C-alpha positions in Angstrom: -53.7 9.8 -43.3 -55.6 10.0 -40.5 -55.1 10.2 -36.4 -55.4 6.8 -36.0 -53.0 5.5 -38.5 -50.8 8.6 -37.6 -50.5 7.7 -33.3 -50.1 4.0 -35.0 -47.5 4.8 -36.2 -45.3 7.0 -34.1 -45.9 4.3 -31.2 -44.7 1.4 -33.7 -41.6 4.0 -34.5 -41.1 4.1 -30.7 -41.6 0.4 -29.8 -38.6 -0.4 -32.6 -36.6 2.4 -31.0 -37.1 0.8 -27.7 -36.5 -2.8 -29.6 -33.1 -1.1 -30.9 -31.2 0.3 -28.0 -32.5 -2.6 -25.6 -30.7 -4.7 -29.1 -27.0 -3.0 -28.6 -27.2 -3.2 -24.9 -27.8 -6.3 -24.8 -24.7 -7.0 -27.7 -22.4 -8.4 -25.5 -18.5 -7.3 -25.4 -16.4 -8.4 -28.0 -13.6 -11.4 -27.0 -10.3 -9.4 -25.6 -7.3 -10.8 -25.6 -3.9 -11.9 -23.6 -0.3 -12.1 -25.6 -0.3 -15.4 -24.2 -3.4 -16.4 -24.7 -2.3 -15.3 -28.7 0.1 -17.8 -28.5 -2.0 -20.2 -27.5 -4.2 -19.8 -29.9 -1.8 -18.1 -32.9 -2.7 -21.8 -35.5 -6.8 -22.1 -34.3 -6.8 -17.8 -35.3 -4.9 -18.0 -38.1 -7.0 -21.2 -39.6 -10.4 -19.4 -39.6 -9.5 -15.7 -40.3 -9.4 -14.2 -37.1 -6.1 -13.7 -36.6 -6.0 -9.5 -37.1 -9.1 -9.6 -35.3 -7.9 -10.4 -32.3 -4.9 -8.2 -31.9 -7.2 -5.4 -32.7 -9.3 -6.7 -29.2 -6.8 -6.5 -27.0 -7.6 -7.1 -22.6 -7.3 -3.8 -21.8 -6.6 -2.3 -18.2 -8.9 -1.5 -15.3 -7.5 2.1 -14.9 -7.9 4.6 -16.4 -5.3 6.3 -18.3 -3.8 9.9 -16.7 -4.6 12.4 -19.7 -0.9 14.3 -19.5 -0.4 10.3 -20.8 -2.6 9.8 -23.7 -1.5 13.6 -24.8 2.4 12.1 -25.4 1.1 8.8 -26.4 -0.5 10.7 -29.1 2.6 13.0 -29.8 4.7 9.8 -30.9 2.1 8.4 -32.5 1.8 12.2 -34.9 6.1 11.3 -35.7 7.2 13.2 -32.3 6.6 16.7 -34.6 8.4 19.8 -33.1 5.5 21.2 -31.9 1.6 21.5 -29.9 -1.2 19.7 -32.2 -4.0 17.3 -32.6 -4.0 13.6 -33.8 -6.3 12.7 -36.3 -8.2 9.1 -36.0 -6.5 8.2 -39.4 -4.0 8.7 -38.3 -3.4 6.6 -35.5 -5.4 4.3 -37.5 -2.1 4.3 -40.1 0.3 4.4 -36.9 -2.0 1.5 -34.9 -2.4 -0.9 -38.2 2.1 -0.6 -38.4 2.1 -2.0 -34.4 -1.0 -4.4 -35.1 1.4 -5.8 -37.9 4.9 -5.8 -36.1 3.2 -7.5 -33.8 1.6 -10.4 -36.1 5.2 -11.2 -38.0 6.0 -11.7 -34.0 4.3 -14.0 -33.6 4.7 -16.1 -36.6 8.3 -15.4 -36.0 7.3 -17.3 -31.9 5.0 -19.9 -32.8 6.5 -20.5 -36.2 10.0 -20.3 -35.1 9.9 -20.9 -32.8 12.6 -17.6 -31.9 13.1 -16.0 -29.0 11.3 -12.3 -29.5 9.8 -11.7 -25.9 10.2 -9.1 -25.7 10.5 -6.6 -29.0 7.0 -8.9 -29.0 5.5 -7.9 -25.9 7.0 -4.3 -25.8 4.9 -3.7 -29.1 1.8 -5.8 -27.6 1.9 -3.7 -24.1 2.2 -0.3 -27.0 -1.4 -1.9 -29.3 -3.4 -2.6 -25.4 -2.1 1.9 -25.1 -3.1 2.8 -28.7 -6.7 0.6 -28.6 -6.4 3.3 -24.4 -6.4 6.1 -27.4 -8.4 5.2 -29.7 -11.4 4.7 -27.7 -11.1 7.7 -26.5 -11.0 10.4 -30.0 -14.0 8.1 -30.8 -16.0 9.1 -28.2 -17.9 12.3 -29.6 -16.3 14.8 -26.6 -13.6 14.1 -28.6 -14.1 14.5 -32.1 -11.9 11.7 -33.2 -9.0 14.2 -32.7 -6.7 14.3 -29.6 -4.3 17.3 -28.4 -0.6 16.6 -27.4 1.9 19.1 -26.3 4.9 20.5 -27.6 7.2 17.7 -25.8 11.3 18.3 -26.9 13.1 15.1 -26.6 16.2 14.2 -24.8 18.8 12.9 -26.0 19.6 9.2 -26.7 23.3 9.2 -25.3 25.7 8.9 -21.7 24.2 10.7 -19.1 25.7 10.9 -15.5 22.9 11.6 -13.3 21.6 8.3 -15.3 23.9 5.7 -14.2 24.5 7.4 -10.7 20.3 6.4 -10.6 19.4 4.0 -11.9 19.7 1.1 -9.5 21.3 -2.1 -10.5 21.7 -4.5 -7.5 19.2 -5.5 -4.2 22.5 -4.1 -2.0 22.0 -0.9 -3.7 19.0 -0.4 -3.3 19.4 -0.7 0.9 22.6 1.7 0.4 20.6 4.5 -1.6 16.6 4.1 -0.8 16.2 2.5 2.7 19.3 4.5 4.6 19.2 7.7 2.1 15.0 7.4 3.3 16.1 8.3 7.3 18.4 11.5 6.0 15.2 12.7 3.2 12.4 11.0 1.2 13.0 9.3 -1.6 10.4 8.0 -4.4 11.1 5.3 -6.3 9.7 4.1 -10.7 9.2 0.6 -10.8 8.9 0.2 -14.8 9.1 -2.7 -16.3 11.7 -2.2 -19.3 8.6 -3.3 -22.5 6.2 -0.3 -20.3 4.8 1.6 -22.8 4.5 5.1 -20.2 8.3 4.2 -19.4 9.3 4.3 -22.7 7.8 7.8 -23.5 9.2 9.0 -19.9 12.8 7.8 -21.2 11.9 10.0 -24.8 11.4 12.9 -23.2 13.3 12.7 -20.0 10.7 13.2 -17.6 12.1 11.1 -14.4 15.1 13.0 -14.1 12.9 16.4 -15.2 10.9 16.3 -11.6 14.3 14.6 -10.6 15.6 18.8 -10.8 13.3 21.1 -10.4 13.5 22.9 -7.8 10.1 21.9 -6.2 11.7 18.4 -5.0 15.4 19.6 -4.8 14.6 17.1 -1.4 13.5 14.5 -2.6 15.9 11.8 -4.2 14.7 9.8 -7.6 16.0 6.1 -8.7 14.5 3.7 -11.2 14.3 0.5 -10.9 13.7 -2.6 -14.1 12.6 -5.0 -14.1 10.9 -7.9 -16.5 12.7 -8.8 -19.8 16.8 -8.4 -21.2 15.9 -5.3 -24.0 17.1 -5.3 -27.6 19.2 -2.1 -28.9 15.7 0.2 -29.3 15.5 -0.1 -25.7 13.9 3.9 -25.8 15.7 4.9 -21.6 18.8 5.8 -21.3 20.8 3.5 -19.5 20.6 0.2 -22.3 20.6 -2.8 -20.5 19.5 -2.2 -16.6 20.2 -4.6 -14.4 16.2 -6.7 -13.8 16.0 -6.6 -9.8 12.6 -8.9 -10.6 12.5 -10.5 -6.8 13.0 -7.4 -5.5 10.3 -6.0 -7.4 8.6 -8.9 -6.4 8.8 -8.7 -2.8 8.5 -5.2 -3.3 4.6 -6.0 -4.5 5.1 -4.2 -7.5 3.2 -5.6 -10.1 2.3 -3.2 -12.8 4.9 -0.3 -14.3 5.1 2.4 -14.2 4.5 2.1 -10.4 5.7 4.8 -7.9 6.4 4.4 -3.8 7.9 6.8 -1.9 10.7 5.5 0.9 11.0 7.5 4.7 12.5 5.9 7.2 12.5 2.7 5.9 8.3 2.1 4.8 6.8 2.5 1.7 4.2 5.3 0.7 2.7 3.7 -2.6 1.7 6.7 -4.9 0.5 4.6 -7.8 0.7 5.3 -10.8 2.2 9.2 -12.8 4.0 11.1 -15.7 5.7 13.3 -14.5 5.7 16.5 -17.4 8.3 17.0 -20.0 9.8 19.9 -16.5 9.1 17.8 -14.0 5.8 19.0 -13.0 3.2 15.9 -11.4 0.6 17.4 -8.8 -0.7 13.5 -7.9 3.0 12.9 -7.1 3.1 15.8 -5.1 0.8 14.9 -3.0 1.9 11.5 -2.5 5.2 12.8 -1.5 3.7 15.2 1.4 0.8 12.6 2.7 3.7 10.2 2.9 4.3 10.3 7.0 2.9 8.1 9.5 3.6 4.0 10.2 3.4 3.2 6.8 4.5 -0.7 5.8 8.3 -1.3 6.4 9.6 -1.6 3.3 10.1 -5.8 2.7 13.6 -5.1 1.3 14.8 -2.9 4.5 16.2 -4.5 7.0 14.3 -4.0 10.4 17.3 -3.7 12.5 18.4 -0.7 9.8 15.1 0.8 11.4 15.3 0.3 14.6 19.5 2.1 14.9 18.0 5.2 12.5 16.0 8.2 14.3 13.0 8.3 12.8 13.0 11.7 10.2 9.6 14.2 9.8 10.0 16.6 7.4 
């Protein structure tokens, strides 16, 4: 081969590589699906043989999940092992396959037979969403198809006095424990949806209670507020049928789960999402508690009269 032929081939190769890269860059994102859209499109997707493909491409949340959450999710997908290790893509795909199959059966039961299964169906759908996030993370070159999980012991599933005392049951109880209580000391509230995967893991490892009982937070009161569908017997929380305060949650502007909010002097300081570990440590929540000072908006469910009748507490 002469130098001209070699040069021609090199140029041609470069053009082909550039064209391939451009085509890959221009490839459209796969269509993403929600539970509502799958319900509406079930028959059409089934007829085209595209139902499972749609289930496997769920719409994903815009915010990146905390590494601590992904680690706990990897531990859960690995079968709740009693020691730290690594989840493999093979393990994850097997677990994800089970969830996709379960969701497909629930979707079929809802559409074909009219079964009322909103709680188990949406709970399974939320889990598929989070497992897809984890799979995307594991598929990157940096992870090489593995994700580490910590040594994560589970907590007892029986009746727990702390859970009874710190799970809010009514707007009146919220006004007393959170609104009035926030004039004595900071109050941290975890707003959780009953079908929230992250909240489910909180309950399995007991991390919200652990945060409350950590000595670093001895000057903070911690409560849980639930919202969403009435759960079934598989609900992981210690309180198996908690009151769902949907209207209160909506009034507080909570739209996603879990959402943490600090209350101080009747005012609300949103912290967003977080994931305390089994020892109750979470740098994001600690930072939010320290910054919960100043003239934040009055909590919508804390009466202005109650605020004006209490002198502000600064700590």
